DOFIRO-697956 format. One line per 2 residues: number of its first residue (from 0); their letters; for each residue x, y, z of C-alpha. Coordinates in steps of 0.1 Angstrom, whole numbers. Layout:
% DOFIRO-697956
NUM = a = X/Y/Z  ...
END
This chain:
% DOFIRO-697956
0 = mt = -187/136/373  -213/147/347
2 = tp = -232/121/328  -232/127/290
4 = kp = -265/127/271  -270/97/248
6 = ah = -267/104/212  -295/98/188
8 = ap = -291/67/167  -287/75/130
10 = qt = -317/68/108  -310/41/82
12 = tr = -328/40/49  -345/8/39
14 = et = -327/-7/9  -346/-23/-19
16 = rw = -344/-60/-16  -359/-92/-31
18 = gl = -391/-105/-15  -396/-140/-3
20 = ks = -419/-149/-31  -394/-137/-57
22 = kl = -367/-157/-40  -388/-189/-40
24 = il = -398/-185/-76  -361/-179/-86
26 = sm = -350/-208/-65  -375/-232/-82
28 = lf = -365/-219/-116  -328/-223/-107
30 = vg = -334/-258/-94  -354/-268/-125
32 = iv = -334/-249/-152  -299/-262/-142
34 = pl = -308/-299/-146  -328/-291/-177
36 = vv = -299/-271/-193  -274/-298/-183
38 = gl = -296/-326/-196  -304/-308/-229
40 = gm = -268/-299/-233  -256/-335/-228
42 = af = -283/-347/-251  -274/-322/-278
44 = rq = -237/-330/-275  -243/-367/-276
46 = gs = -268/-363/-306  -243/-341/-324
48 = qe = -215/-366/-319  -236/-395/-332
50 = ir = -247/-375/-362  -210/-367/-370
52 = dv = -200/-403/-365  -228/-416/-388
54 = ng = -220/-390/-415  -183/-397/-412
56 = es = -187/-434/-416  -211/-429/-446
58 = fk = -186/-406/-462  -158/-431/-456
60 = al = -178/-459/-472  -188/-437/-502
62 = at = -151/-426/-507  -140/-463/-505
64 = ea = -166/-474/-531  -157/-445/-554
66 = ar = -120/-452/-551  -127/-488/-560
68 = kl = -146/-479/-591  -120/-453/-602
70 = dl = -92/-478/-596  -110/-504/-619
72 = lv = -115/-476/-645  -78/-469/-646
74 = ad = -69/-506/-645  -91/-512/-676
76 = ev = -73/-484/-695  -39/-498/-684
78 = ar = -50/-533/-697  -62/-518/-730
80 = ta = -30/-500/-735  -10/-531/-725
82 = ri = -28/-551/-753  -15/-525/-779
84 = an = 20/-528/-764  19/-566/-766
86 = dp = 7/-567/-802  31/-590/-823
88 = av = 33/-565/-851  44/-538/-827
90 = vr = 69/-561/-810  84/-573/-843
92 = el = 88/-538/-857  105/-525/-826
94 = eh = 128/-555/-824  138/-549/-860
96 = rr = 145/-513/-852  165/-524/-822
98 = dm = 186/-548/-842  192/-523/-870
100 = aq = 200/-495/-847  237/-484/-841
102 = pp = 251/-477/-807  238/-444/-796
104 = sp = 261/-414/-795  256/-382/-774
106 = sp = 242/-363/-804  242/-383/-836
108 = ps = 239/-359/-866  212/-380/-883
110 = et = 190/-379/-852  195/-342/-848
112 = dt = 185/-335/-884  155/-357/-881
114 = aa = 143/-339/-850  147/-306/-868
116 = rw = 127/-319/-897  100/-331/-873
118 = aa = 98/-297/-856  96/-281/-890
120 = rd = 67/-305/-899  85/-320/-929
122 = pa = 57/-337/-950  79/-366/-959
124 = ll = 88/-373/-922  52/-367/-911
126 = ke = 40/-393/-937  67/-417/-925
128 = in = 57/-416/-889  19/-409/-890
130 = gs = 14/-431/-921  35/-460/-911
132 = pl = 19/-495/-905  25/-490/-868
134 = aa = 6/-457/-869  -22/-474/-888
136 = ll = -23/-501/-862  -25/-475/-834
138 = qe = -53/-459/-852  -72/-492/-856
140 = yy = -69/-498/-819  -80/-463/-812
142 = tg = -111/-466/-834  -118/-502/-824
144 = th = -115/-517/-859  -87/-540/-847
146 = sa = -104/-549/-813  -129/-575/-803
148 = pd = -164/-561/-796  -159/-564/-759
150 = ql = -125/-546/-761  -136/-515/-779
152 = lp = -126/-481/-764  -156/-463/-749
154 = sv = -164/-431/-766  -156/-411/-734
156 = vr = -122/-428/-733  -115/-422/-770
158 = sa = -123/-385/-766  -102/-382/-735
160 = tk = -72/-398/-752  -53/-369/-767
162 = ml = -21/-386/-778  -11/-422/-784
164 = fl = 24/-429/-798  54/-454/-798
166 = td = 91/-448/-791  120/-471/-796
168 = ih = 147/-480/-771  164/-446/-777
170 = gt = 132/-427/-769  128/-417/-806
172 = lv = 93/-413/-820  84/-443/-841
174 = aa = 47/-440/-847  19/-416/-837
176 = mt = -17/-408/-845  -10/-370/-846
178 = am = 18/-346/-851  16/-333/-815
180 = pe = 42/-355/-798  79/-345/-796
182 = fq = 104/-364/-816  128/-373/-788
184 = hs = 116/-385/-754  146/-402/-737
186 = ht = 150/-373/-714  114/-373/-700
188 = sw = 106/-388/-667  77/-409/-680
190 = wq = 100/-426/-706  128/-432/-681
192 = ga = 103/-446/-656  87/-470/-681
194 = yn = 120/-480/-697  134/-487/-661
196 = qg = 170/-493/-675  157/-519/-699
198 = ag = 137/-539/-673  104/-522/-680
200 = kl = 77/-510/-656  42/-496/-657
202 = yi = 44/-458/-652  14/-436/-645
204 = ed = 23/-399/-643  5/-375/-619
206 = vr = -18/-349/-634  0/-319/-649
208 = fd = -8/-292/-675  2/-303/-710
210 = dk = 8/-274/-734  3/-296/-765
212 = id = -33/-304/-756  -39/-272/-736
214 = ay = -54/-292/-707  -45/-310/-674
216 = af = -37/-346/-682  -22/-377/-668
218 = ti = -2/-403/-688  0/-441/-690
220 = si = 34/-454/-702  36/-492/-710
222 = pv = 70/-508/-718  70/-529/-750
224 = md = 89/-561/-742  107/-583/-768
226 = sl = 92/-616/-778  112/-634/-751
228 = ry = 99/-609/-725  135/-603/-716
230 = ev = 141/-566/-723  124/-534/-734
232 = vg = 124/-526/-771  101/-496/-769
234 = vl = 76/-476/-749  39/-470/-757
236 = hr = 28/-437/-743  -8/-425/-738
238 = vi = -18/-389/-728  -54/-387/-713
240 = da = -74/-355/-704  -80/-360/-667
242 = ke = -113/-341/-665  -128/-358/-696
244 = ff = -117/-392/-684  -128/-391/-647
246 = sp = -158/-367/-648  -183/-393/-661
248 = st = -175/-415/-631  -172/-388/-604
250 = hv = -198/-361/-614  -227/-385/-613
252 = ir = -221/-393/-576  -241/-365/-559
254 = fg = -261/-365/-526  -281/-337/-511
256 = kt = -276/-303/-527  -238/-300/-523
258 = gh = -225/-335/-515  -201/-349/-542
260 = vm = -170/-370/-548  -138/-356/-561
262 = li = -104/-371/-571  -71/-355/-559
264 = ds = -35/-366/-558  -12/-366/-528
266 = rg = -1/-330/-536  -37/-318/-531
268 = iv = -41/-311/-569  -77/-316/-581
270 = ms = -80/-342/-609  -118/-343/-611
272 = cp = -144/-323/-592  -180/-311/-600
274 = il = -172/-277/-583  -134/-270/-585
276 = pt = -116/-269/-618  -90/-296/-626
278 = gi = -54/-287/-617  -62/-263/-589
280 = al = -48/-270/-554  -69/-273/-523
282 = sd = -74/-239/-505  -61/-252/-471
284 = ss = -27/-269/-474  -30/-281/-438
286 = li = -59/-303/-448  -38/-324/-473
288 = pq = -20/-346/-447  -53/-354/-430
290 = it = -70/-367/-461  -42/-384/-480
292 = pl = -32/-414/-458  -30/-448/-473
294 = qp = -60/-461/-454  -97/-451/-458
296 = gw = -112/-429/-431  -129/-397/-423
298 = vq = -119/-366/-404  -136/-335/-389
300 = aa = -115/-307/-403  -115/-269/-397
302 = sd = -120/-262/-434  -135/-280/-464
304 = gh = -108/-274/-490  -133/-255/-512
306 = gs = -124/-221/-498  -146/-222/-467
308 = ht = -132/-223/-431  -161/-239/-414
310 = ts = -160/-272/-396  -165/-300/-422
312 = ii = -167/-337/-422  -146/-353/-451
314 = gf = -144/-389/-461  -113/-402/-480
316 = ap = -99/-433/-495  -68/-441/-517
318 = lp = -68/-458/-551  -45/-487/-541
320 = et = -36/-502/-575  -32/-469/-593
322 = sr = -12/-455/-563  13/-483/-566
324 = at = 20/-473/-602  21/-435/-594
326 = ng = 45/-441/-565  72/-447/-590
328 = sv = 67/-413/-605  89/-383/-598
330 = sg = 64/-369/-573  61/-403/-557
332 = gs = 25/-396/-548  -8/-414/-547
334 = wh = -44/-407/-558  -73/-403/-534
336 = tf = -111/-398/-534  -125/-369/-514
338 = vw = -161/-370/-503  -175/-337/-490
340 = qs = -208/-319/-482  -215/-283/-473
342 = sd = -214/-277/-435  -247/-259/-436
344 = el = -264/-288/-452  -245/-314/-433
346 = fa = -253/-300/-398  -288/-290/-406
348 = pi = -303/-319/-386  -282/-307/-356
350 = qh = -295/-272/-360  -331/-285/-361
352 = lf = -324/-306/-330  -310/-275/-312
354 = tw = -340/-254/-322  -364/-280/-309
356 = mi = -344/-283/-277  -346/-246/-271
358 = vf = -384/-246/-277  -389/-275/-253
360 = gg = -366/-258/-228  -386/-226/-230
362 = ia = -419/-244/-224  -403/-262/-194
364 = va = -391/-229/-179  -426/-214/-183
366 = ll = -442/-243/-165  -416/-241/-138
368 = av = -423/-204/-134  -461/-210/-131
370 = lg = -456/-238/-106  -431/-217/-86
372 = yv = -455/-188/-84  -483/-210/-71
374 = aa = -461/-227/-46  -445/-194/-34
376 = sr = -480/-179/-30  -491/-207/-7
378 = iv = -459/-203/14  -455/-165/14
380 = tp = -492/-157/24  -489/-172/60
382 = vr = -454/-158/63  -466/-123/56
384 = al = -493/-128/82  -466/-138/107
386 = qq = -446/-107/97  -475/-84/104
388 = aa = -482/-101/137  -445/-96/147
390 = qa = -447/-59/139  -478/-56/160
392 = ig = -461/-74/189  -432/-49/185
394 = rg = -456/-20/188  -476/-37/216
396 = el = -508/-37/196  -514/-74/191
398 = qt = -547/-82/209  -559/-114/192
400 = ai = -543/-147/185  -526/-153/151
402 = di = -550/-174/130  -530/-195/105
404 = rt = -543/-229/95  -517/-246/73
406 = gd = -513/-278/92  -475/-276/91
408 = el = -446/-258/108  -459/-223/100
410 = ed = -490/-230/121  -468/-241/150
412 = la = -448/-209/145  -479/-188/147
414 = de = -489/-205/180  -454/-198/194
416 = ft = -458/-161/184  -491/-160/203
418 = rm = -475/-175/235  -445/-152/232
420 = na = -469/-122/230  -485/-132/262
422 = ql = -452/-137/280  -439/-103/268
424 = ea = -470/-85/281  -464/-102/315
426 = af = -427/-93/314  -433/-56/304
428 = ag = -457/-51/332  -428/-46/358
430 = lt = -402/-33/334  -409/4/342
432 = dq = -402/-1/379  -370/-19/371
434 = vt = -358/9/348  -365/35/376
436 = lk = -346/14/401  -316/9/377
438 = tq = -315/47/370  -313/54/408
440 = ev = -285/28/411  -266/45/382
442 = dy = -269/79/399  -257/65/432
444 = lr = -227/49/415  -218/82/398
446 = qs = -220/102/430  -200/75/448
448 = td = -173/76/421  -171/114/423
450 = qi = -167/113/461  -140/86/459
452 = ld = -120/105/433  -123/137/453
454 = tv = -107/119/483  -77/108/462
456 = pt = -47/131/468  -35/127/433
458 = pi = -48/152/406  -70/134/380
460 = vl = -83/151/348  -106/136/321
462 = id = -106/151/286  -121/143/253
464 = aq = -106/140/218  -109/178/214
466 = es = -87/185/245  -118/198/264
468 = vh = -118/191/302  -148/172/313
470 = ym = -139/164/349  -114/174/376
472 = nq = -112/159/411  -107/180/442
474 = aa = -69/174/442  -66/188/406
476 = re = -86/219/415  -64/226/445
478 = af = -32/219/425  -42/243/397
480 = hl = -58/269/421  -94/266/410
482 = ap = -123/274/432  -146/245/443
484 = ga = -176/258/424  -157/273/394
486 = pa = -163/256/360  -135/235/345
488 = pp = -112/252/320  -121/249/284
490 = sl = -88/232/274  -62/211/293
492 = ft = -33/230/278  -47/264/289
494 = ml = -49/250/325  -13/237/327
496 = pl = 14/265/328  40/246/306
498 = da = 67/258/283  64/253/246
500 = as = 86/221/244  67/204/273
502 = qa = 33/214/259  43/200/224
504 = kl = 55/167/240  23/163/261
506 = rq = 1/171/231  19/145/210
508 = ef = 14/118/236  -22/128/240
510 = sg = -27/124/202  -14/89/204
512 = va = -36/79/233  -67/94/216
514 = ae = -58/74/184  -56/42/204
516 = ar = -89/49/220  -106/54/186
518 = gs = -93/20/175  -69/33/149
520 = ta = -39/13/136  -14/33/157
522 = pi = 8/9/177  -4/1/212
524 = rn = 22/-8/239  18/-44/250
526 = tp = 18/-37/288  -4/-53/313
528 = pr = -32/-30/327  -24/-12/360
530 = dp = -41/10/385  -35/46/373
532 = la = -34/58/409  -7/33/420
534 = qt = 29/46/423  55/34/400
536 = gt = 84/12/412  114/27/429
538 = he = 138/11/404  124/29/374
540 = da = 149/51/355  142/87/364
542 = hn = 153/99/330  128/77/312
544 = rp = 98/87/334  73/111/319
546 = el = 76/142/341  63/177/340
548 = ri = 77/208/357  49/230/369
550 = ga = 62/260/389  85/247/416
552 = rt = 69/213/417  78/182/396
554 = yh = 50/158/386  51/123/372
556 = yl = 22/118/348  4/89/332
558 = wf = -22/87/304  -50/61/305
560 = rl = -80/54/283  -116/52/293
562 = ps = -143/30/275  -167/52/256
564 = rp = -205/50/257  -224/42/226
566 = ge = -226/72/203  -199/92/222
568 = dp = -163/100/214  -137/82/235
570 = rs = -122/99/264  -87/99/280
572 = gl = -75/105/315  -44/121/329
574 = vl = -30/113/364  -4/136/380
576 = rd = 17/126/410  39/151/429
578 = it = 74/136/430  93/166/441
580 = ed = 104/151/475  111/117/459
582 = sr = 135/133/433  153/151/461
584 = mq = 157/119/482  168/99/451
586 = dq = 196/125/443  209/121/479
588 = li = 208/83/476  228/84/443
590 = qa = 255/106/459  257/82/488
592 = ek = 261/52/465  289/71/447
594 = sg = 308/77/480  304/40/489
596 = sl = 316/28/455  347/50/459
598 = gv = 354/33/493  350/-1/477
600 = lt = 375/8/450  401/20/475
602 = ag = 397/-10/497  399/-33/467
604 = ig = 432/-18/454  447/-21/489
606 = he = 436/-57/492  449/-68/458
608 = ln = 482/-49/461  489/-64/495
610 = np = 498/-99/483  523/-90/455
612 = lf = 537/-63/478  545/-89/504
614 = gi = 562/-110/477  583/-81/466
616 = lg = 594/-75/502  603/-111/507
618 = lg = 622/-114/474  641/-81/483
620 = ea = 652/-95/516  663/-127/499
622 = iq = 684/-108/474  702/-90/503
624 = de = 713/-123/517  719/-141/484
626 = td = 755/-147/473  747/-167/442
628 = la = 743/-143/413  721/-166/392
630 = ra = 696/-170/420  697/-132/427
632 = rl = 688/-127/390  659/-151/394
634 = hg = 647/-132/425  649/-100/404
636 = rd = 629/-115/376  602/-125/401
638 = iv = 602/-89/416  596/-75/380
640 = aq = 568/-100/375  552/-90/408
642 = gr = 556/-53/399  538/-59/365
644 = rm = 510/-77/383  506/-47/407
646 = aa = 504/-24/376  478/-47/360
648 = ii = 458/-46/393  459/-8/394
650 = rd = 448/-6/357  420/-30/364
652 = ft = 406/-11/394  409/23/378
654 = gv = 389/13/348  416/10/322
656 = ta = 409/-27/316  372/-19/310
658 = re = 383/-9/275  399/-43/267
660 = ts = 384/-65/240  381/-102/235
662 = aq = 409/-100/210  434/-94/239
664 = ri = 426/-128/254  449/-157/245
666 = pv = 448/-195/251  460/-202/286
668 = cv = 468/-235/303  448/-238/335
670 = et = 475/-260/352  502/-235/344
672 = ai = 482/-207/359  476/-228/391
674 = er = 513/-236/394  523/-199/390
676 = al = 497/-188/415  511/-214/440
678 = da = 547/-202/433  537/-166/440
680 = mh = 520/-176/473  552/-193/485
682 = vs = 568/-159/484  543/-141/506
684 = vd = 526/-169/527  541/-196/549
686 = lt = 529/-229/534  552/-252/553
688 = qv = 523/-268/573  499/-270/543
690 = ai = 499/-302/524  490/-294/487
692 = hk = 475/-323/467  473/-317/429
694 = tf = 454/-338/404  456/-324/369
696 = ag = 437/-335/338  465/-320/317
698 = dt = 465/-295/288  433/-278/300
700 = mv = 431/-248/277  408/-217/282
702 = la = 406/-183/266  417/-157/292
704 = ip = 443/-131/302  471/-150/321
706 = dq = 478/-124/348  442/-120/357
708 = lq = 435/-158/358  465/-163/380
710 = qa = 453/-135/403  419/-152/406
712 = mm = 435/-186/414  458/-169/440
714 = nl = 428/-152/457  410/-186/460
716 = fm = 442/-203/474  448/-175/498
718 = na = 412/-176/510  415/-214/516
720 = vq = 449/-211/535  436/-183/557
722 = am = 404/-204/565  427/-233/576
724 = kg = 450/-207/596  480/-221/577
726 = vg = 476/-257/588  458/-284/568
728 = al = 454/-299/534  447/-281/502
730 = ti = 434/-302/473  435/-288/438
732 = at = 420/-308/409  412/-300/372
734 = aq = 388/-319/349  376/-315/313
736 = td = 343/-321/296  333/-314/260
738 = rl = 325/-278/268  338/-269/302
740 = at = 370/-270/322  364/-275/360
742 = ir = 388/-265/388  381/-279/422
744 = ia = 398/-263/453  390/-280/486
746 = dt = 404/-271/521  401/-287/556
748 = gp = 391/-255/574  361/-250/597
750 = gi = 337/-244/567  312/-216/563
752 = ap = 280/-212/584  248/-215/564
754 = qh = 237/-180/574  269/-166/559
756 = la = 270/-187/527  247/-164/508
758 = ri = 269/-133/516  304/-145/509
760 = fd = 306/-126/476  295/-93/491
762 = pf = 323/-67/492  340/-64/526
764 = ft = 321/-93/541  344/-117/560
766 = tk = 342/-142/588  379/-141/596
768 = eq = 395/-123/626  401/-86/625
770 = gt = 431/-79/603  432/-113/586
772 = gs = 409/-107/556  394/-77/539
774 = gl = 363/-94/524  374/-86/488
776 = gl = 393/-117/476  363/-138/466
778 = tv = 346/-108/451  375/-100/428
780 = ar = 380/-137/419  344/-141/409
782 = ri = 344/-109/388  375/-121/369
784 = ir = 361/-156/363  328/-142/351
786 = kf = 346/-118/327  361/-149/310
788 = gg = 326/-165/306  329/-188/336
790 = el = 313/-191/370  325/-195/407
792 = ri = 305/-215/431  313/-224/468
794 = es = 299/-254/487  305/-258/524
796 = re = 291/-274/555  300/-260/589
798 = ge = 329/-280/604  336/-299/571
800 = ga = 357/-274/551  348/-255/520
802 = tc = 350/-264/482  354/-238/454
804 = lv = 342/-250/420  354/-229/390
806 = tl = 340/-236/355  354/-220/324
808 = pi = 346/-226/287  372/-250/273
810 = lr = 393/-243/242  400/-274/220
812 = nq = 431/-280/199  447/-246/208
814 = pp = 483/-245/221  490/-218/247
816 = ee = 507/-187/234  529/-185/265
818 = gp = 545/-219/260  537/-255/268
820 = ct = 514/-264/297  542/-279/318
822 = ds = 561/-250/333  598/-260/331
824 = sp = 612/-225/336  635/-220/366
826 = rs = 619/-202/396  632/-191/430
828 = ep = 627/-212/461  603/-197/487
830 = qp = 621/-180/515  606/-174/550
832 = ar = 592/-140/554  610/-116/577
834 = s = 592/-95/602
END
């Protein structure tokens, strides 16, 4: 066997990698930066949250204070308006008009004409309404000539009041300072809200655009009660410009560059704002529910309501007293203060905090980098010295001890390197001699293996993955007619003279073996390892064996794998064994077995037909001597039954019944089958000196073919009677369990010797006298019982009789198809057999 040359190891390129110093510096930076970033992040988050909370609470307090002041401002105007409504002159005039008024009609002609005159600005009517004593009184209250010094209207309030007029109980204009009001007001919401069905109620209307004054205004409507304070006699209505009225109170509240206070209603309509115009709605409708609750508070919203969608902090508070009056309006809303500051200005401290944190973090990272570089240098320098020393040891060039004085584990490691170098020098001293010795041993083993394989008479061939032959033993050279010194053929398939089909099959098998040897994912048979030179078992199927026909010889072949050396391709082996003589002997053995089987079949048919044939002969003799026609008919029926049983036996032995299916089986009562088997035996066997004892469990149902089960029972009974030589006791008992039906048949014969007990089921084996038994009764009975899923077992001691135990799968709750278990049909009496 030739020894392959070792392949050169492939050269690997050195990949770029991080040095130890870089890793140490990065590790120190990572260890320092992570806690720093986490700490600064938590501090920034906590600081930002505290700044938001402080600003939010400040905005809430400012909104609450502004709401309180605006609520007082509105309450003052309500009180001033109420003083006008409670003036005795106003009350008397309106009571007089109430008393003089007629019941209202849907559209009185006089009122319609008066409204038309007012719309046409009739001078007489204008003088009557604007120049009346009540109009003069309203003018005095407006200018302050009729008020105490502390009750004068402020100039801002006077300029903001655009209309002030009185209506009677029908909503008709009674007195006004200007000609701007409409003449009829009973249909307006403010008049109906203030009149309140005659009960009277303060009514403040939400801001809306008024065409008369060309501005956004809100109104204050005060009911004028009669002198008894019982019912409403008129309504005093005041129209106030919202921007002029509230701007002196809201525009002065400024903080920072953009912080201010604004007033809105529950619809989000701006009533007063230093930035947004009055009457415009907030830009973000989703912000309105957040800032218009009935309790003061603050919220961090996604927008500021001024057109920007940046995160903002907004404080808010309702005007409680004013909101109670506006809740009765049509919109049913409320008024709220709104405190806001630009996000850039509001979060400027947070941005400064974040900037300083970044600066301090950068300084900390730089310090960590410097400290890491210094520490890594002190660690890496001795490590590099150790690395250079290890390289010198590997080259065998280390002559001096490694000098590292760090006073720690690195110094101990340097000392260990020095000791290891000394031990390696001592160990390498005798290594060359050992290598030479091992090489000689390998050569000896190779030569021994070649000699051993040459002495093996079986051809053995070793090939590589390219189908090239690397080795052939002496038997292979002789089998393929190669000279002892001739070189091996270049390819296995050029050496083997095979046809195309055999060569393709062998090449396919070789491809699978080579794939397994290379460790591919091809399936590998899970078979235990075996000696490739050992012969296969004699019971192996000849058609499944891998065989090759080379010339006039037949070879059985086997592939096996060889472990590959490092750097070499895997190899495979082929073992060929000449089985020409074995095949010839096996064909002769198969022919002999066929002849023996034919003899068994012939003897079995004769044995099984013997019993019903004796019955037919006995019944025929009985019919000849029978004078009773009824009994003769019974004998004829039994003859027909025995004939059918003989036909079933012939079909069974000739292979016809092999094609039967489980669907042909029916529920059969075991007790009925036993009784019928005993009746059939009375016809052919003399049982006059045999005492039969029966103990039946009753209704023992199994799934079987009745004739075959009866045949099996009859064979067992016949075997027992023959063992007792016609004299003795035969005990038959049935029993049931949850799954099995058991039939126990015991005789009082001499029993079976222990050396014969293991062979009683062999065909033609018998212990009876010549001519008494054929040795097939038990064999046939066992085959029938096993066909129905049961088992037959025989227990015996020599001199104590024998017991047959039959077990069959039980069938629950199934009536027999052949009638009830108790056989009540008439049958013929047994007659003595004639010679």
